[in-house]
C-alpha positions as CSV (number, residue, x, y, z in Angstrom):
1,M,-73.0,129.3,-19.5
2,G,-69.5,130.6,-19.4
3,M,-66.3,128.7,-18.9
4,R,-66.7,128.9,-15.1
5,G,-70.0,127.0,-15.3
6,H,-68.5,124.3,-17.6
7,R,-65.6,123.9,-15.2
8,A,-68.0,123.5,-12.2
9,R,-69.9,120.8,-13.9
10,G,-66.7,118.9,-14.8
11,V,-65.6,119.0,-11.2
12,L,-69.0,117.7,-10.0
13,A,-68.9,114.9,-12.6
14,V,-65.5,113.7,-11.4
15,A,-66.6,113.8,-7.8
16,V,-69.8,111.8,-8.5
17,A,-67.7,109.2,-10.5
18,A,-65.4,108.9,-7.5
19,V,-68.2,108.3,-5.1
20,V,-69.9,105.7,-7.3
21,G,-66.6,104.0,-7.8
22,V,-66.0,103.7,-4.0
23,A,-69.6,102.5,-3.5
24,G,-69.1,99.9,-6.2
25,C,-66.0,98.4,-4.6
26,D,-67.8,98.2,-1.2
27,A,-70.8,96.5,-2.8
28,V,-68.8,93.5,-4.1
29,G,-69.7,90.7,-1.6
30,G,-68.2,87.3,-1.0
31,D,-70.5,85.7,-3.6
32,A,-70.1,88.3,-6.3
33,A,-67.3,88.6,-8.8
34,A,-64.7,91.2,-8.1
35,P,-64.0,93.8,-10.8
36,S,-61.5,92.8,-13.4
37,G,-57.9,93.2,-12.3
38,S,-58.8,93.7,-8.6
39,A,-59.5,90.1,-7.5
40,R,-57.2,88.6,-4.8
41,P,-56.4,84.9,-4.9
42,S,-58.4,82.9,-2.3
43,P,-56.4,81.1,0.3
44,K,-56.2,77.3,-0.3
45,P,-58.6,75.5,2.1
46,T,-57.0,73.4,4.8
47,P,-57.4,69.7,3.9
48,V,-59.8,67.9,6.2
49,W,-57.5,64.8,6.2
50,D,-53.8,65.2,7.1
51,R,-51.8,62.4,5.4
52,S,-48.8,63.0,7.7
53,P,-50.1,63.1,11.3
54,R,-47.4,63.7,13.9
55,S,-48.7,61.5,16.7
56,V,-50.6,58.2,17.0
57,A,-52.6,56.5,19.7
58,A,-54.0,53.0,19.3
59,V,-57.2,51.5,20.9
60,G,-58.6,48.1,20.5
61,D,-58.1,44.5,21.4
62,S,-55.5,41.7,21.4
63,I,-54.6,42.1,17.8
64,T,-53.3,45.6,18.4
65,R,-51.5,44.3,21.5
66,G,-49.6,41.8,19.4
67,F,-51.0,38.9,21.4
68,D,-49.3,35.6,20.6
69,A,-47.1,37.2,18.0
70,C,-43.8,36.7,19.9
71,D,-44.6,34.2,22.7
72,V,-47.4,31.8,23.7
73,L,-50.4,33.4,25.4
74,S,-48.8,36.8,26.0
75,D,-48.9,40.3,24.6
76,C,-46.1,41.6,22.4
77,P,-46.8,45.3,21.9
78,E,-43.5,45.8,20.2
79,A,-44.9,43.8,17.3
80,S,-48.2,45.8,17.1
81,W,-49.2,46.8,13.6
82,A,-50.2,50.2,15.0
83,T,-47.5,51.4,17.3
84,G,-44.9,48.6,17.6
85,S,-41.1,49.2,17.4
86,S,-40.2,45.8,15.7
87,T,-38.1,46.2,12.5
88,E,-39.9,43.2,11.1
89,V,-43.3,44.9,11.4
90,D,-42.6,48.6,10.6
91,S,-45.7,49.6,12.3
92,L,-48.0,52.4,11.2
93,A,-46.4,54.7,13.7
94,V,-42.9,54.0,12.5
95,R,-43.9,54.5,8.9
96,L,-45.5,57.8,9.7
97,L,-43.2,59.2,12.4
98,G,-39.9,57.4,11.9
99,R,-38.4,55.2,14.7
100,T,-37.5,58.0,17.0
101,G,-40.7,59.8,16.5
102,A,-42.8,56.7,17.1
103,A,-40.9,56.0,20.3
104,R,-41.8,59.5,21.6
105,R,-45.2,60.2,20.0
106,S,-47.2,56.9,19.8
107,W,-49.1,55.1,22.5
108,N,-51.0,51.8,22.7
109,Y,-54.1,51.7,24.9
110,A,-55.5,48.5,23.4
111,V,-56.3,45.7,25.8
112,T,-56.4,41.9,25.1
113,G,-59.9,40.7,25.4
114,A,-61.5,44.1,24.9
115,R,-64.9,44.4,23.2
116,M,-66.6,47.4,21.7
117,A,-68.1,48.3,25.1
118,D,-64.6,48.9,26.3
119,L,-63.8,51.4,23.5
120,P,-65.2,54.6,25.1
121,G,-63.0,54.1,28.2
122,Q,-59.9,53.4,26.0
123,M,-60.6,56.4,23.9
124,A,-60.9,58.6,27.1
125,R,-57.4,57.5,28.1
126,A,-56.0,58.0,24.6
127,V,-57.3,61.6,24.2
128,R,-55.2,62.7,27.2
129,R,-52.2,62.4,24.9
130,K,-53.9,64.7,22.3
131,P,-52.9,62.4,19.4
132,Q,-53.4,63.6,15.9
133,L,-54.4,60.1,14.7
134,V,-56.3,57.4,16.6
135,T,-56.4,53.8,15.3
136,V,-59.3,51.6,16.0
137,M,-59.4,47.8,15.6
138,V,-62.1,46.1,17.7
139,G,-65.0,43.7,17.3
140,A,-63.5,40.2,17.1
141,N,-64.1,39.6,20.8
142,D,-67.7,40.7,20.4
143,A,-68.2,37.8,18.0
144,C,-65.8,35.4,19.8
145,R,-68.1,34.5,22.7
146,S,-68.9,31.2,24.4
147,T,-71.8,30.7,22.0
148,P,-73.3,32.7,19.1
149,S,-76.2,33.8,21.4
150,A,-73.7,35.5,23.7
151,M,-72.4,37.7,20.9
152,T,-72.8,41.5,21.3
153,P,-76.0,42.7,19.7
154,V,-75.4,44.9,16.6
155,S,-77.4,47.8,18.1
156,A,-75.2,47.8,21.2
157,F,-72.1,47.5,19.1
158,R,-73.2,50.6,17.1
159,A,-74.2,52.6,20.3
160,D,-70.8,52.0,21.9
161,F,-68.8,52.9,18.8
162,E,-70.8,56.1,18.4
163,D,-70.2,56.9,22.1
164,A,-66.5,56.4,21.7
165,L,-66.3,58.7,18.7
166,R,-68.4,61.4,20.5
167,G,-66.0,61.3,23.4
168,L,-63.1,61.8,21.0
169,R,-64.8,64.6,19.2
170,K,-65.7,66.4,22.4
171,A,-62.1,66.4,23.5
172,L,-60.3,66.6,20.2
173,P,-62.5,68.0,17.4
174,K,-59.7,67.8,14.8
175,A,-58.2,64.4,15.7
176,Q,-58.3,61.8,12.8
177,V,-59.5,58.3,13.1
178,F,-58.5,55.2,11.2
179,V,-60.9,52.3,11.6
180,A,-59.9,48.7,10.6
181,S,-62.5,46.1,9.8
182,V,-62.9,43.0,11.8
183,P,-60.9,40.1,10.3
184,D,-62.6,37.2,8.5
185,L,-62.9,34.8,11.5
186,K,-64.2,31.9,9.4
187,R,-61.1,32.1,7.2
188,L,-58.9,32.1,10.3
189,W,-60.7,28.9,11.4
190,S,-60.2,27.4,7.9
191,E,-56.5,28.1,7.9
192,G,-55.7,27.3,11.5
193,R,-57.6,24.0,11.7
194,T,-54.9,22.3,9.6
195,S,-52.5,22.6,12.6
196,P,-52.7,20.0,15.4
197,V,-51.0,22.5,17.7
198,G,-53.4,25.2,16.9
199,R,-56.4,23.0,17.5
200,Q,-55.1,22.0,20.9
201,V,-54.6,25.7,21.9
202,W,-58.1,26.5,20.7
203,K,-59.4,24.2,23.3
204,L,-58.1,26.6,25.9
205,G,-61.0,28.8,25.0
206,I,-59.9,31.0,22.1
207,C,-63.0,32.2,20.2
208,P,-65.1,29.2,21.0
209,S,-68.1,30.4,19.0
210,M,-66.1,30.0,15.9
211,L,-63.2,27.7,16.8
212,G,-64.9,25.3,19.2
213,D,-65.1,21.7,17.9
214,A,-62.9,22.7,15.1
215,D,-63.0,19.4,13.2
216,R,-66.8,19.2,13.2
217,L,-68.3,19.8,9.7
218,D,-71.9,18.7,10.3
219,A,-74.9,21.0,9.6
220,Q,-75.1,22.2,13.2
221,A,-71.4,23.3,13.2
222,R,-71.8,25.0,9.8
223,V,-74.8,27.0,11.0
224,R,-72.9,28.0,14.1
225,R,-69.9,29.3,12.2
226,D,-72.1,31.0,9.6
227,T,-74.0,32.8,12.3
228,V,-70.8,34.1,13.8
229,Q,-69.6,35.2,10.3
230,E,-72.8,37.0,9.6
231,R,-72.4,38.9,12.8
232,V,-68.8,39.9,11.9
233,E,-70.2,41.2,8.6
234,D,-72.8,43.2,10.5
235,Y,-70.2,44.7,12.7
236,N,-68.1,45.7,9.7
237,K,-71.1,47.4,8.2
238,V,-71.6,49.4,11.4
239,L,-67.9,50.4,11.5
240,A,-68.1,51.7,7.9
241,E,-71.4,53.5,8.4
242,V,-70.5,55.3,11.6
243,C,-67.1,56.2,10.3
244,A,-68.6,57.7,7.1
245,E,-70.6,60.1,9.2
246,D,-67.4,61.7,10.5
247,E,-65.4,63.7,8.0
248,R,-62.2,63.0,9.9
249,C,-62.6,59.3,10.0
250,R,-61.3,56.8,7.4
251,H,-62.4,53.2,7.2
252,D,-60.2,50.6,5.6
253,G,-63.0,49.7,3.1
254,G,-63.0,46.1,4.3
255,A,-59.3,45.5,3.6
256,V,-58.5,43.7,6.8
257,Y,-61.6,41.5,6.4
258,D,-60.7,40.7,2.8
259,Y,-57.0,40.0,3.5
260,R,-56.4,36.3,3.0
261,F,-54.3,35.4,6.0
262,G,-52.3,32.3,5.4
263,T,-50.4,30.2,8.0
264,A,-47.4,32.4,7.6
265,Q,-49.5,35.4,8.8
266,L,-50.9,33.5,11.8
267,S,-49.3,32.9,15.2
268,R,-47.5,29.6,15.4
269,W,-48.8,29.3,18.9
270,D,-52.5,29.7,18.3
271,Y,-53.0,29.9,14.5
272,F,-55.6,32.6,15.0
273,H,-53.9,35.8,16.0
274,P,-51.6,37.5,13.5
275,S,-47.9,36.5,13.6
276,V,-45.2,39.1,13.3
277,N,-45.6,38.7,9.5
278,G,-49.3,39.1,9.8
279,Q,-48.8,42.3,11.9
280,A,-46.6,43.7,9.2
281,R,-49.4,43.1,6.6
282,L,-51.9,44.9,8.8
283,A,-49.4,47.8,9.1
284,E,-49.2,48.0,5.3
285,I,-53.0,48.1,5.0
286,A,-53.3,50.9,7.6
287,Y,-50.5,52.9,6.1
288,R,-52.0,52.8,2.6
289,A,-55.4,54.0,4.0
290,V,-54.0,56.8,6.1
291,T,-51.7,58.2,3.4
292,A,-54.1,57.8,0.4
293,K,-55.1,61.0,-1.3
294,R,-58.7,59.9,-1.1
295,P,-60.5,57.5,1.3
């Protein structure tokens, strides 16, 4: 061939190389390595858990309402571990949002006397605020019944908790949940029974399944208290298991149950509910769990 033929083949080779090069770039899929020098940095995945939520709603029972923390037989929501404004407590909301932020963007839907069966309704009210974090502390009243046989069955406890979380997820798929364990009721009995005032208040009907006949130490009384304690442990197992199935839920790992409440952390009116000091300890536990890098 002459020079013209060589030139034609050269042009064709360049054209083919260009086509192959374009096809090669298009063929690199999401699972294949990009050619050297052409890779773009992947965006960092959004963390599932936000350690700095900007709003908080609380659901639960008398503990979250600050019952008997400030006055006898009355709620004291300003002393609530979850959303209270008390400077002595420094609630979870205050620690996360600051005082001004907590006043504007935290809400307490807990109800004294509430049981797990009440949680779906409380959760439905809470989601209307569209909170980024919902705190849950409930279960003590399910065990604190007139007799051990009247305690909430574990299966019903689980079903109602699952129902409450389903309602939250349907309304707010990305909302976070902090779940506190049920306190050690037997320890509260052991600590509070040393107070004559506490024992008198207990006779008004506070947690009779555990606190009734507080001075009795016979076999029948021990079996009754052990039965209640076992049910509390079963409830805590349910709380941990159901929470673990939700990637945006954190359980306290049993920290509230394990906390060794002393008389300083118990109400001086009933020696059973947390005092202002006890509420502050609960706030510390919650804050550590919510802001931890890992559950």
